[in-house]
C-alpha positions in Angstrom: 67.2 106.2 145.4 67.2 109.6 147.2 64.2 110.0 149.5 63.9 113.8 149.7 63.2 116.3 146.9 66.5 118.1 147.3 68.5 114.9 147.2 66.4 113.6 144.3 67.0 116.8 142.4 70.8 116.6 143.0 70.7 113.0 141.9 69.1 113.6 138.6 71.2 116.7 137.8 74.4 114.6 137.9 72.9 111.2 136.9 73.4 110.0 133.3 72.2 106.3 133.7 68.5 106.5 134.5 66.0 107.5 131.8 65.2 110.9 133.4 68.9 111.6 133.9 69.6 110.9 130.3 66.7 113.1 129.1 68.0 116.0 131.3 71.6 115.6 129.9 70.4 115.4 126.3 68.1 118.4 126.8 70.9 120.5 128.2 73.3 119.5 125.4 70.7 120.6 122.8 70.2 123.9 124.6 74.0 124.4 124.6 74.1 123.7 120.8 71.3 126.0 120.1 72.7 128.9 122.1 76.0 128.6 120.2 74.2 128.3 116.9 72.1 131.4 117.5 75.3 133.4 118.0 76.6 132.2 114.7 73.4 132.8 112.7 72.9 136.4 113.9 76.2 137.4 112.4 74.7 136.8 108.9 72.3 139.2 107.2 68.8 138.3 108.3 65.5 140.1 108.4 64.4 142.1 111.4 61.6 139.6 112.0 64.2 136.8 112.1 66.5 138.8 114.4 63.6 139.2 116.8 62.9 135.5 116.7 66.5 134.7 117.4 66.4 137.1 120.4 63.2 135.4 121.7 64.8 132.0 121.4 67.9 133.2 123.3 65.7 134.5 126.1 63.8 131.2 126.3 67.1 129.2 126.4 68.6 131.5 129.0 65.5 131.0 131.2 66.2 127.2 131.2 69.8 128.0 132.0 68.6 130.0 135.0 66.3 127.2 136.1 69.3 124.8 135.9 71.6 127.2 137.8 69.1 127.7 140.6 68.3 124.0 140.8 72.0 123.0 141.1 72.5 125.7 143.7 69.4 124.6 145.7 70.3 120.9 145.5 73.9 121.3 146.5 75.0 120.2 150.0 77.4 123.1 150.2 75.9 126.1 148.4 78.8 128.4 149.1 81.2 125.9 147.5 78.7 125.5 144.6 78.8 129.2 144.0 82.5 129.1 143.6 82.5 125.9 141.5 84.1 126.5 138.1 81.0 125.0 136.3 78.7 127.3 138.3 80.8 130.3 137.2 80.5 129.1 133.6 76.8 128.8 134.0 76.6 132.3 135.3 78.7 133.6 132.4 76.1 132.0 130.1 73.3 133.8 131.8 74.5 137.3 132.6 74.9 138.8 129.1 71.2 138.3 128.3 70.0 139.4 131.7 72.1 142.6 131.4 70.4 143.5 128.1 67.0 142.9 129.6 67.3 144.4 133.1 69.9 147.2 132.9 67.5 149.5 130.9 64.8 148.8 133.4 66.9 150.5 136.2 67.7 153.5 134.0 71.1 152.4 132.6 71.4 153.3 129.0 73.1 150.6 126.9 75.4 152.3 124.3 76.6 150.5 121.2 80.0 149.7 122.6 78.5 148.0 125.7 76.1 145.9 123.6 79.0 144.7 121.4 80.9 143.8 124.5 78.0 141.8 125.8 77.6 140.1 122.4 81.3 139.2 122.3 81.1 137.9 125.9 78.4 135.4 124.8 81.0 133.4 122.9 82.2 132.0 126.2 78.9 130.0 126.5 80.6 127.2 124.7 82.4 126.5 128.0 79.2 124.9 129.2 80.1 121.8 127.3 83.0 121.2 129.7 80.6 119.9 132.3 80.0 116.9 130.1 83.7 116.0 129.8 84.3 116.1 133.5 84.3 112.3 133.7 83.9 109.3 131.5 80.2 108.7 132.2 77.8 109.9 129.4 74.1 109.4 128.7 75.1 106.8 126.0 77.4 104.9 128.4 80.9 105.1 129.8 84.1 105.7 127.8 87.7 104.8 128.6 90.1 107.4 130.2 92.0 107.5 126.9 89.0 108.3 124.9 87.9 110.9 127.5 91.2 112.7 127.1 90.7 112.6 123.3 87.3 114.1 123.8 88.7 116.9 126.0 91.3 117.6 123.3 88.5 117.9 120.7 86.6 120.2 123.0 89.7 122.3 123.6 90.2 122.8 119.9 86.6 123.5 119.3 86.4 126.1 122.1 89.6 127.8 120.9 88.3 128.1 117.4 84.8 129.1 118.4 85.7 131.7 121.0 88.5 133.2 118.8 86.2 133.4 115.8 83.4 135.1 117.8 85.7 137.6 119.5 87.5 138.4 116.2 84.2 139.0 114.4 82.9 141.4 117.1 86.0 143.5 117.3 86.7 143.5 113.5 83.4 143.4 111.7 82.8 147.2 111.9 86.2 148.1 110.6 87.3 145.2 108.4 85.5 144.8 105.0 86.8 141.2 104.8 85.1 140.1 108.0 81.4 140.1 107.3 80.2 137.2 109.3 81.2 134.4 111.6 82.4 132.3 108.7 84.9 134.9 107.7 86.2 135.1 111.2 86.4 131.3 111.5 88.3 131.1 108.2 90.8 133.7 109.6 91.1 131.7 112.9 91.9 128.5 111.0 94.4 130.2 108.8 96.1 131.9 111.8 96.2 128.9 114.1 97.5 126.5 111.4 100.2 129.1 110.5 99.2 129.0 106.9 99.0 132.8 106.7 97.3 133.5 103.3 97.1 137.2 104.2 93.7 137.8 102.5 92.2 138.6 105.9 94.3 140.5 108.5 93.3 142.3 111.8 92.9 146.0 111.3 92.1 147.1 114.8 94.2 147.0 117.9 91.6 144.8 119.6 91.7 142.4 116.6 95.5 142.2 116.8 95.2 141.3 120.5 92.6 138.7 119.9 94.9 137.2 117.2 97.8 137.1 119.7 95.7 135.5 122.4 94.2 132.9 120.1 97.7 131.9 118.8 99.0 131.7 122.4 96.0 129.6 123.5 96.5 127.3 120.6 100.2 126.7 121.2 99.8 126.2 124.9 96.5 124.4 125.4 96.5 122.0 122.5 100.0 120.5 123.1 99.1 120.3 126.8 96.0 118.2 126.0 98.0 116.0 123.6 100.6 115.5 126.3 97.9 114.2 128.7 96.8 111.7 126.0 100.3 110.5 125.6 100.8 110.2 129.4 97.6 108.2 129.7 98.7 105.8 126.9 102.1 105.3 128.5 100.4 104.7 131.9 98.0 102.1 130.4 100.9 100.4 128.6 102.1 99.2 132.0 98.6 98.0 133.1 96.7 94.8 132.4 93.0 94.4 132.0 91.4 92.5 134.9 88.0 93.8 136.0 87.6 93.8 139.8 84.4 91.8 140.6 83.7 94.1 143.6 84.3 97.7 142.5 84.6 97.3 138.8 88.1 98.8 138.4 89.2 97.6 135.0 93.0 98.0 134.9 95.6 96.9 137.4 99.4 96.6 137.6 100.7 93.5 135.8 101.7 91.7 139.0 98.8 92.8 141.2 96.9 90.1 143.1 94.5 92.5 144.9 92.5 95.5 143.6 94.2 98.7 144.7 90.9 100.4 145.0 88.9 98.1 147.3 91.4 95.3 148.2 89.4 92.6 146.5 91.4 89.5 145.3 91.7 89.6 141.6 92.7 86.6 139.5 94.8 87.2 136.5 97.6 85.3 134.8 101.0 86.9 134.5 104.6 85.8 134.0 106.4 85.8 137.2 110.0 87.0 137.4 
């Protein structure tokens, strides 16, 4: 167990096996879900009181994001590297839109309608925060196999493409397109476009909407097949392996004719047909 506050903090921010580590993971996942849900709900007609409540909830959640960001930076052994880490950049993307709306007016910068819409559209990228939880196969509920981890990443890739595309399409089209009234309409268009069904009842009317459509289709035809290829490669690789758990390091799969663990060198005992 770490014996300094900094090391303890770093331990629990990446731990998913102890009770406290599991609680932190679950809490962060819930915050991620809520921040994405808030973006969806605010696209529907709601009262001004409800809209204010949604904004207050967003501020509270972003405060927790800031605490997490600062904690990870403080606990890191190499803070400069931590700043450039892809997950830190994603965390910063989740924080900056709300901070911009709060603090820019305080320093005399007037936020016009176009800038506010840009900030709102930028918030769709907060869904990238879920990537941190698919970095490896260890979760708060246990560990999953490499094959299942790749399937999880495929699901996340599809979810992110649909969510980001729908959010961006809504924010660039909703003012001009009478058929795009809320996130649900934008999501419907995204599904129709990416599955190449093409009903034609909703089409992009603005140049920005057309570019978002092009980018969403390109993302779909590039990222989804790539993730599927990773799953196929993993299945093909595992087809040449045999399950024999190393008693020393716990490595589960080894080559069919292996007599020693390739990770730690421990002798492993498994039956195989010699050639």
